[in-house]
Steps between C-alpha positions, in 0.01 A plus 500: 500500500134405472355343187136555403362208302204628299234250397214607269213252522192460282282189526779273622303305764658172389856623536535805724523311832778275368676796337507686831602189693797452267598867514486516879709180536805634312812568715558860385830676574312808622176610662194471275136595473244371253245748371210325328258702288171319436412662170122466516487119508154348458587147616600387852834683495394762757379235745825304466710813556295588809600167654873553446675586826858625489639831631704540181186497285274796417197496268360796307176465304379665179118521485513404131757358259739769378786302342846384600663840458241663723538225762877542505461877539278446804751252643792737442310784668457272804854356500719566804819338374801657331488247215211330325443197281183385327376144554187378324265262680475253212786270616686548172793660684691344789550736798808294586666697217448836673818472714691449173359832377601668825860374490635750240337785693634393839845451345492849351506386138155618387205724581239345270481123450279304258426130528572357156283210384742339257219291345719194518442290811128552548165433337372791288129492436533581129755556226346836414525618860877446498538656153289799603700554816827482313366736234403767753833460682692528173306816409604658831863405443500647148320819598718572803826331394490270800523127560242392754386140495133510601293818490172340607637327808296545815816502712610864486694605810591865560488778761144597591579868448635429153176327400297789639709747301422316175135613529358188333165578338414166335222331694529156342783273383647794307668601823774243432606678179455844653722418797774361277470779241530770765795329666683461169419858402676607820791274400436269794590150384343217702728226626379161372476196729375165361187368672273199480156525341196275479251640251129430520260480208194701403272236651682547832433872511780654292386857435759664273418497124654607169330837540721565800803434279381756246441751779850433635656582162301825481607599852867428425482715186334780695763493773783494246359807328494699824807697594713366779439663841741789543575534128460833323240527222638565151312831478661622820842415362423687179396810697834516683 
C-alpha cells in the first residue's frame, strides 16, 4: 500500500520547511509520497519548496490562490497512492499521528479514519473556536444520525478513489463539511482515532473564521437534503 500525504500550502514560509521535515522523518508502516500544492503563495514559500530535495516529495503550483478545497482537489488528481491523508503545513497537527490513523486500515477494521482532536490535552486558540467546532460536529451528528467526534479535523484518511468519487466542489474550508456530509450520506462512518493538536492564533496566521462555520452548516444541510446515491426518488416510487 502507498499513502499519499496531501499538503495544501498558502503563505506558510515560516513553517512549511519544518512541516515537511517532520512529515518526512516519520517511520511509516508503508510507502509514502507527499504532494504539496502551493496555492498561489505570495511570500517565500515557493523558494523554500524549490530547495526541498527528497524523492518522496512532489510540488504542484497554483498560479493564484484558489482555496483549500481547490488545492486538495489538485493534490488528489496528482496522487499516486491507494490511500490519502491531508496534512496542513501550519504545524498544528503532528505527522507522528499518521501511523495511528493507518493502523485500523492495515488491520482491516476501517476504510475511512478521522483524527479526533479531543480538545483536552492541547492549547486551543480560543473558546469560540472550540465551541464552533463542536457545534458544527453536533449538527452533522444530528442531521445524519451519526457520532463522529471532529468534523473539521484536517486528518481525514481514506482511499484516493473514494475521495475522487465524492466530487467535492467546495473550493475553501467548506470542503471539510462537504467531505463529511457526503460520506455520512453514503452511510460511511469514519473511524475516530485521538490525535494531538497544537492550535495557533490569528496573529500566527490562523485563516479559518466564523463565516466558515456558517458555510459548513449550510453545506451539511444541503447534503442531508439530497437523496442518498442509489436511492429511488419518491416520484419514481409513486409511478410504479
